[in-house]
C-alpha positions in Angstrom: 51.5 9.5 -0.2 50.1 11.4 2.8 48.7 9.8 5.9 45.2 10.6 4.8 45.8 8.9 1.4 47.2 5.8 3.1 44.1 5.6 5.4 41.8 6.0 2.5 43.6 3.3 0.6 43.2 1.0 3.6 39.5 1.8 3.7 39.2 1.0 0.0 40.9 -2.4 0.5 38.6 -3.2 3.4 35.5 -2.2 1.2 36.7 -4.6 -1.5 37.0 -7.4 1.0 33.7 -6.6 2.5 31.9 -6.6 -0.8 33.2 -10.1 -1.6 32.3 -11.3 1.9 28.8 -9.6 1.6 28.1 -11.6 -1.6 29.4 -14.8 0.1 27.1 -14.1 3.1 24.1 -13.4 0.8 24.7 -16.7 -1.0 24.4 -18.4 2.3 21.2 -16.4 3.0 19.7 -17.7 -0.2 20.1 -21.2 1.2 18.6 -20.2 4.5 15.6 -18.7 2.6 15.2 -21.9 0.6 15.1 -24.0 3.8 12.6 -21.7 5.4 10.4 -21.8 2.4 10.4 -25.6 2.5 9.9 -25.8 6.3 7.4 -23.0 6.4 9.5 -21.0 8.9 9.3 -17.2 9.4 12.0 -14.9 8.2 12.6 -13.3 11.6 14.3 -15.4 14.3 15.0 -13.0 17.1 16.8 -15.6 19.3 19.1 -16.5 16.5 19.9 -12.8 15.8 20.7 -12.1 19.4 23.0 -15.1 19.6 24.8 -14.1 16.4 25.3 -10.5 17.7 26.7 -11.7 21.1 29.0 -14.2 19.4 30.4 -11.7 17.0 30.9 -9.0 19.6 33.1 -11.4 21.4 35.3 -11.5 18.3 36.3 -7.9 18.6 39.8 -7.2 19.7 39.0 -3.6 20.4 36.0 -3.5 22.9 35.8 0.3 22.4 34.2 -0.4 19.0 31.3 -2.5 20.5 28.7 0.2 19.9 29.7 0.8 16.3 30.0 -2.8 15.5 26.6 -3.5 17.0 25.1 -0.9 14.6 27.0 -2.5 11.7 26.0 -6.0 12.6 22.3 -5.1 13.0 22.4 -3.4 9.6 23.8 -6.6 8.0 21.1 -8.7 9.6 18.4 -6.3 8.5 19.7 -6.5 5.0 19.7 -10.3 5.2 16.1 -10.3 6.4 15.1 -8.0 3.6 16.8 -10.3 1.1 15.1 -13.3 2.5 11.7 -11.6 2.3 12.3 -10.7 -1.3 13.3 -14.2 -2.2 10.3 -15.7 -0.4 7.7 -13.3 -1.7 6.0 -13.7 -5.0 4.8 -10.1 -4.7 7.7 -7.9 -3.8 7.5 -4.1 -4.3 10.9 -2.4 -4.9 11.1 1.2 -3.6 13.7 3.8 -3.1 13.7 2.8 0.6 14.5 -0.8 -0.2 11.1 -2.4 -0.8 8.6 -4.6 1.0 6.9 -8.0 0.5 3.2 -8.7 0.2 2.1 -12.0 1.6 -1.0 -13.1 -0.1 -2.4 -16.3 1.4 -5.5 -17.5 3.1 -5.1 -17.6 6.9 -2.1 -15.3 7.0 -3.9 -13.0 9.5 -3.6 -15.8 12.1 0.1 -15.9 11.5 0.7 -12.2 12.0 3.0 -12.8 15.0 5.3 -14.9 12.8 5.1 -12.6 9.7 5.6 -9.2 11.5 8.1 -7.9 14.0 5.8 -7.3 16.9 8.3 -7.7 19.7 8.2 -4.0 20.5 5.5 -1.3 21.2 2.8 -1.7 18.6 -0.1 0.7 17.8 -2.9 -1.3 16.1 -5.4 0.9 14.3 -8.8 -0.4 13.2 -12.4 0.9 12.8 -15.7 0.0 14.4 -16.9 -1.7 11.2 -14.1 -4.2 11.1 -14.8 -7.5 13.0 -13.0 -7.1 16.4 -11.5 -10.5 16.1 -9.2 -9.3 13.3 -7.5 -6.6 15.3 -7.5 -8.7 18.5 -5.7 -11.5 16.6 -2.8 -9.1 16.0 -3.0 -7.6 19.5 -2.7 -11.1 21.1 0.6 -11.6 19.1 2.1 -8.3 20.5 4.5 -8.1 23.4 3.3 -4.5 24.1 0.3 -3.6 22.0 -2.2 -0.8 22.1 -5.5 -0.8 20.2 -7.1 2.3 18.7 -10.6 2.1 17.2 -12.0 4.9 15.1 -15.6 5.2 13.9 -16.3 3.5 10.6 -16.4 5.7 7.4 -14.6 8.3 5.4 -15.4 11.0 8.0 -12.9 9.4 10.4 -10.0 10.2 8.0 -9.4 13.6 9.6 -6.7 15.7 11.4 -8.5 15.1 14.8 -8.0 11.3 14.6 -4.5 11.8 13.2 -3.7 13.8 16.3 -5.3 11.2 18.5 -3.0 8.5 17.2 0.0 10.7 17.7 -1.1 11.3 21.3 -1.5 7.6 22.0 2.0 6.9 20.8 3.5 9.9 22.7 1.8 9.1 25.9 2.7 5.4 25.5 6.4 6.2 25.2 6.7 5.0 21.6 10.2 5.4 20.1 11.5 5.3 16.5 12.0 1.5 17.1 8.3 0.9 17.5 5.6 0.4 14.9 2.0 1.0 13.7 -0.3 -1.8 12.2 -3.4 -1.0 10.2 -6.2 -3.6 10.3 -9.0 -2.4 8.2 -10.0 -0.8 4.9 -8.5 2.2 3.1 -9.6 4.8 5.7 -7.7 2.9 8.4 -4.7 2.3 6.2 -4.4 5.9 5.1 -4.8 7.3 8.7 -2.5 4.8 10.3 0.2 5.1 7.7 0.1 8.9 7.9 0.5 8.8 11.7 3.4 6.4 11.2 5.0 8.7 8.7 4.9 11.7 11.0 5.6 10.3 14.4 9.3 11.0 15.3 9.7 11.6 11.5 8.7 8.1 10.7 8.4 4.7 12.3 7.7 1.2 10.9 4.2 0.6 9.4 2.5 -2.7 8.6 -0.7 -3.0 6.6 -3.3 -5.7 6.9 -6.2 -4.6 4.6 -9.5 -6.2 5.3 -11.6 -5.0 2.3 -11.2 -6.1 -1.3 -10.8 -2.4 -2.3 -7.9 -1.8 0.1 -6.3 -5.2 -0.7 -6.0 -4.3 -4.4 -5.6 -0.5 -4.1 -4.0 1.0 -1.0 -2.0 -2.1 -0.1 0.6 -0.9 -2.7 1.9 2.6 -3.4 2.6 4.2 -0.1 0.3 7.2 -0.5 -1.4 8.1 2.8 -3.2 11.1 4.4 -6.4 12.6 5.6 -9.2 14.6 4.1 -9.2 18.4 4.8 -11.9 21.0 4.5 -14.1 18.7 2.6 -11.5 17.7 0.1 -10.3 14.1 -0.1 -6.7 13.2 0.7 -5.7 16.9 0.7 -3.1 16.5 3.5 -0.7 13.5 3.4 2.6 11.9 2.6 4.3 8.9 1.1 4.9 6.1 3.6 5.9 2.7 2.4 4.9 -0.2 4.6 7.4 -2.7 5.9 5.2 -5.5 4.9 1.6 -6.2 3.8 -0.5 -9.2 4.8 -3.5 -10.0 2.5 -5.9 -12.7 3.7 -8.8 -13.4 1.3 -10.6 -15.3 4.1 -11.4 -11.9 5.9 -13.5 -11.0 2.8 -16.1 -13.5 3.8 -17.6 -11.0 6.3 -17.7 -8.2 3.7 -21.1 -6.9 2.5 -21.8 -7.4 -1.2 -21.8 -3.7 -1.9 -18.3 -3.4 -0.4 -17.1 -6.4 -2.5 -18.5 -4.7 -5.6 -16.5 -1.5 -4.7 -13.4 -3.6 -4.6 -14.1 -5.2 -7.9 -14.4 -1.7 -9.4 -10.7 -1.1 -8.7 -9.8 -4.5 -10.2 -11.8 -3.6 -13.3 -10.0 -0.3 -13.5 -6.6 -1.9 -13.6 -7.7 -4.5 -16.1 -9.2 -1.8 -18.4 -5.9 0.1 -18.5 -3.4 -2.8 -18.5 -4.8 -6.3 -19.0 -7.3 -7.4 -21.7 -6.8 -11.0 -20.3 -8.0 -10.0 -16.8 -10.8 -8.0 -18.2 -12.0 -10.9 -20.3 -11.7 -13.2 -17.3 -14.0 -11.0 -15.4 -16.4 -10.8 -18.3 -16.5 -14.6 -18.6 -16.6 -15.7 -15.0 -17.8 -12.6 -13.1 -17.8 -13.2 -9.3 -16.9 -16.9 -9.9 -13.4 -15.9 -11.1 -10.8 -17.3 -8.6 -10.6 -14.5 -6.0 -6.9 -14.9 -5.1 -6.0 -15.1 -8.7 -7.9 -11.9 -9.5 -6.4 -10.1 -6.5 -2.9 -11.3 -7.4 -3.3 -10.1 -11.0 -4.5 -6.7 -9.9 -1.6 -6.4 -7.4 1.0 -7.3 -10.1 -0.3 -4.5 -12.3 -0.2 -1.9 -9.6 3.2 -3.1 -8.4 4.7 -2.6 -11.8 3.2 0.9 -12.2 4.3 2.0 -8.7 7.9 0.6 -9.1 8.2 2.6 -12.4 6.9 5.8 -10.8 7.0 5.7 -7.0 6.1 9.4 -6.4 3.4 9.8 -9.1 5.4 12.1 -11.4 4.6 10.3 -14.6 3.1 7.0 -15.6 1.6 6.3 -12.2 -1.1 8.8 -13.0 -2.7 6.0 -14.9 -3.9 4.7 -11.5 -6.1 7.8 -11.4 -8.4 6.4 -14.1 -11.9 7.2 -12.8 -10.5 9.3 -9.9 -10.4 12.7 -11.5 -14.2 12.7 -11.9 -14.8 10.1 -9.2 -13.4 12.3 -6.4 -15.8 15.1 -7.5 -18.7 12.6 -7.4 -17.6 11.3 -4.0 -17.4 14.9 -2.5 -20.9 15.6 -3.8 -22.2 12.2 -2.5 -21.1 13.0 1.1 -21.0 9.4 2.1 -24.0 8.0 0.2 -21.7 6.4 -2.4 -18.6 4.2 -1.7 -15.2 5.2 -3.0 -15.1 2.3 -5.4 -18.6 3.1 -6.8 -17.5 6.7 -7.4 -14.3 5.5 -9.2 -16.5 3.2 -11.3 -18.8 6.0 -12.4 -15.8 8.3 -13.0 -14.4 5.9 -15.6 -17.5 5.8 -17.8 -17.2 9.2 -19.6 -13.4 8.8 -20.1 -13.3 5.9 -22.5 -14.3 5.1 -26.0 -18.0 4.0 -26.5 -17.1 0.4 -27.1 -15.1 0.3 -23.9 -17.9 2.0 -22.0 -20.4 -0.6 -23.2 -18.2 -3.4 -21.8 -17.7 -1.5 -18.6 -21.5 -1.0 -18.1 -22.0 -4.7 -18.7 -19.4 -5.6 -16.1 -20.8 -3.1 -13.6 -24.3 -4.6 -13.9 -22.8 -8.1 -13.3 -20.9 -7.0 -10.2 -23.6 -4.8 -8.8 -22.0 -1.4 -9.4 -23.9 1.8 -10.4 -24.0 2.6 -14.1 -25.4 6.2 -14.1 -23.9 9.3 -12.4 -26.6 10.7 -10.1 -25.4 14.3 -10.4 -25.0 16.9 -13.1 -21.6 17.9 -14.2 -22.0 21.3 -12.7 -22.9 19.8 -9.3 -19.5 18.1 -9.1 -17.3 20.5 -11.0 -16.2 22.6 -8.0 -14.8 19.5 -6.3 -13.0 18.5 -9.5 -11.2 21.9 -9.6 -10.0 21.5 -6.1 -8.6 18.0 -6.7 -4.9 17.4 -6.1 -4.4 16.4 -9.8 -4.7 20.0 -10.8 -1.3 21.6 -11.7 -1.7 25.3 -12.1 -4.3 25.8 -14.8 -3.9 22.3 -16.3 -5.0 18.8 -15.2 -4.1 15.4 -16.4 -6.7 12.7 -16.9 -6.7 9.1 -18.2 -8.4 8.1 -21.4 -9.0 4.5 -22.5 -9.5 3.9 -26.2 -9.2 0.1 -26.1 -9.2 -2.3 -23.2 -5.7 -2.9 -22.0 -4.4 0.5 -23.1 -4.4 4.1 -21.8 -3.5 7.6 -22.7 -2.6 10.5 -20.4 -4.1 13.7 -21.6 -3.1 17.1 -20.1 -5.7 19.8 -20.8 -7.2 23.0 -19.4 -10.2 22.7 -17.0 -12.4 24.1 -19.8 -11.3 21.4 -22.2 -11.9 18.7 -19.6 -15.3 20.2 -18.9 -16.2 20.0 -22.6 -14.9 16.4 -22.8 -17.1 15.3 -19.9 -20.0 17.3 -21.2 -19.7 15.7 -24.6 -19.2 12.1 -23.4 -22.2 12.5 -21.1 -24.6 13.0 -24.0 
């Protein structure tokens, strides 16, 4: 046996011992998580971690290894925190990068300092339409926070604002150890996440969605980006958040039309996956328990995203209503909300019986039921949509509530389908 072989065998033996010790450590972490759940304690205890690190460094017999051991120890503690969050979260999203928890509870915004690691430089991104108290609540919990406010509306989701956020971080001396927090709707979440994905090739991102639409849609999935040359989400990336905080209390300030736009996304997921949720909405309308409805929608999207993180297959079901809806939204130029356009985009792409039930729900929730444009008026935007692959596109068809079918066709075939269903 060569010296290299002997060294590798020693490493293998150490790895076997480490695996056993890791499982033993995580068993203890489970007990810590159970105690924290009972006591209502946060996962992160910075003082405790600093104490553990210093104590363990003192155990080293070779002080020359202090730097490497610090990296190793911090990795173990990060894994322990992630495991605790998974154990404590009823809504945990598994991803290729390890996953993240979604904390859905009333009043969680006020606990942002306990729920998020804000003991570093923090860029908080919000917009002028979000009540200032929401972003200021997060800012007050930061050790070194900076607030960036963009104008309200889809028009703010552009490369200029993306560049502005990068400049703020660069001039503020942000490093890869720092983070970005989005406090607002889908526009803010997309813009902030895209900046976090690009700055120094990626820093931590937290999402605190404050509209119903963003809570049930962009809070899960990791897609982010900006509009470009009039086309929605043309430039972007995948950036998974480190954690999501969803507080239903913030929805009390939301306008009825914005709430309706959020319900459109919930109706979409119920139409493709859950006859039970669809029936609940039909029976109780806006009186349905809000947190229960949000949770049900999140669980549907979580499962779809975990099965297809990068939208190469089944995740395309989440585009129900979007293929046509994005064309309507481009034509509307801000006069219709995103959720309203998605709602309209669903109507021609389902069986007549499903369409009748959708229309009844739309009327109940205050959503539009008639597309205000001709097919030809929105067709150009549809052809430029990201869902085109060469000379084919894939759209979602719903034959019965709770089911879906992915259909890949030529643009001409899709045009004829839309034209036929519009009659």
